[in-house]
N, C-alpha and C positions, 0 to 999 in steps of 0.2 A: 846622752846619759854618761858620757865618759867622765871620770875613769871607772865608774861602777860597771858599765856595759860599754862594749866597743862596737861601733858601727863602721862600715866600710862599703864603698861601692863594689868591692870584690866580695861576693857572697861567701867565698871560702875563708874569709878572714873575719867576718862580722859575727858577733855573738848571736846565738839563737837560744831562745829561752822556752821553758815550760811555763804555761799559764794556768793557774787554778781558776777555772770558770765557775766553780760551784760555791765557794765560801761567801761571795758577796750576795748570794741569795738569802743567807742567814745572818750576816753581819755587815755593818757598814765599813767602807774603806777607812783605814786609820792613817793618821799622819805618819809619814815615813814609808808607807807602802809604795812599791813601784807597780804602777798599773798600766795595763794596755787598754786603750779605749778607741772607739770609732770616732771619726771626725765630727766635731761640733757643727752646728749650723753655720757659724762664722767661718770655720775652716773649709767647709764645703763651698761657701761663697767665694773664698780665696782660691778655690781650685784644687783642694786636697781631697783625696778619696781613699787613701791607705790608712791603716790603723797607726796610732801613735803610742809611745811609751814614755812615761814621765813619773816623777815622784809626787805623791800627795803632800802638800805643804799646808794648805788651809782647808778647814772643815766648814760644813754648813753653818750659817748664822754667825760666823766669826768676823770681827773687824780686822782687816789686813791693811797694812801700810808699809811703804818702802821709804826708809829714811837713811841717808848716808850709806847706802850699800847694804843695809841690814833690814830684814823682814821683821815687822812687829805684828804679833797676833794679840788682839785685845790689849793693846798698849804695852806689851811685854816683848822684848827681843826674843826671836826664835833661835834656839841653839841648834845649829846645823853642823857642829863639829864632827859628827859621825860620818858624814858623807861629803862635806865640802872642805877643801883646804883653806887655811886661814887667809890666803891671798885672794880667794874667790870672793868678789863683791857682786851683789845683785843690783842690776840697773835695768832701765828700759831702753838704753841706747842700741840694743840689738833689734829693736822692733821697727824695722824700716818698711814693713808691709803689715797688713792686717788692720785692726782698728787704729784710727788716728784721732786724738792722741791715744797711746796704748792704754789698755785696761788698767794697768797697775801704776799709771802716772799720778794717781791721787788715791787717797784712802777709799777702801771699798768694804761693804759688808757682803759676804758671800751669801747668795740666795739659798733658801732651803733646797735640799737634795742636790747641791752643787759643790764642787771642789776646785780649789786652786792647785794646779799642778805645774811643777817646774822641772827642768832638766838639771842634772848635776853639773853639767858644763855650762855655767851661767853666761860665759862670754860669747857663746854661739848657739844657744838653744832657742828654738822658736817654740814658745810655750805660753802659758796663761798670761804672762806679762803682756803679751802682744795681742792675743785674741780673746781673752776672757776665760770663764770657768767651764768645767766639764760637768754636765748633768749626770747624775747617777745612772740613768738609763743608757748612757753611752759607754759605761764601764763594761768591759768584756771580762776582765779578771785581773788577778794579782800575779805578776811575774815572780817566780820563786827559785828557779834553778836554771843555770846555764848548761845546755847539753852539747853545744858545739861552739867553737872548736874543742877537741878533746883535751888539749892542754889547759883550758880554762874551765872545764866541766866542774860543776859543783854548785852548792847553794850560793845565792846572790848575797854577798856580804854587804854591810853598810858602807864599806869603803872600797 
């Protein structure tokens, strides 16, 4: 999720966030939300058992397509300027494990109650491009504030 959130093998350096676990009981996740979710069936098959954090990009029943490094939602390019640098291109070449061919290697319609989630660091994020969508019942909540390290504490900004 870098540069929005920083991860590190050193737990004293990695961002830790507060997660709103209540709001998704009353409203659906929205495009742009940073969500924490439990591993999907495919991720469990791939040996993952820890929670993930990614940004919601595609919503239920939308047609999503990847063309020339740009995501298209219902045939319109998705504006990701708020959280991706102009040099960041989206591709499936990061998908060396998981589903083969990768989920996002061809146009897809997102199933009902499911979401396409991607990391903000598209060059190295293992996300929906590689293993598919996240069902709503896997959603734990919305990340909304960094509480540690202290020098980064505050609301999670879009950039």
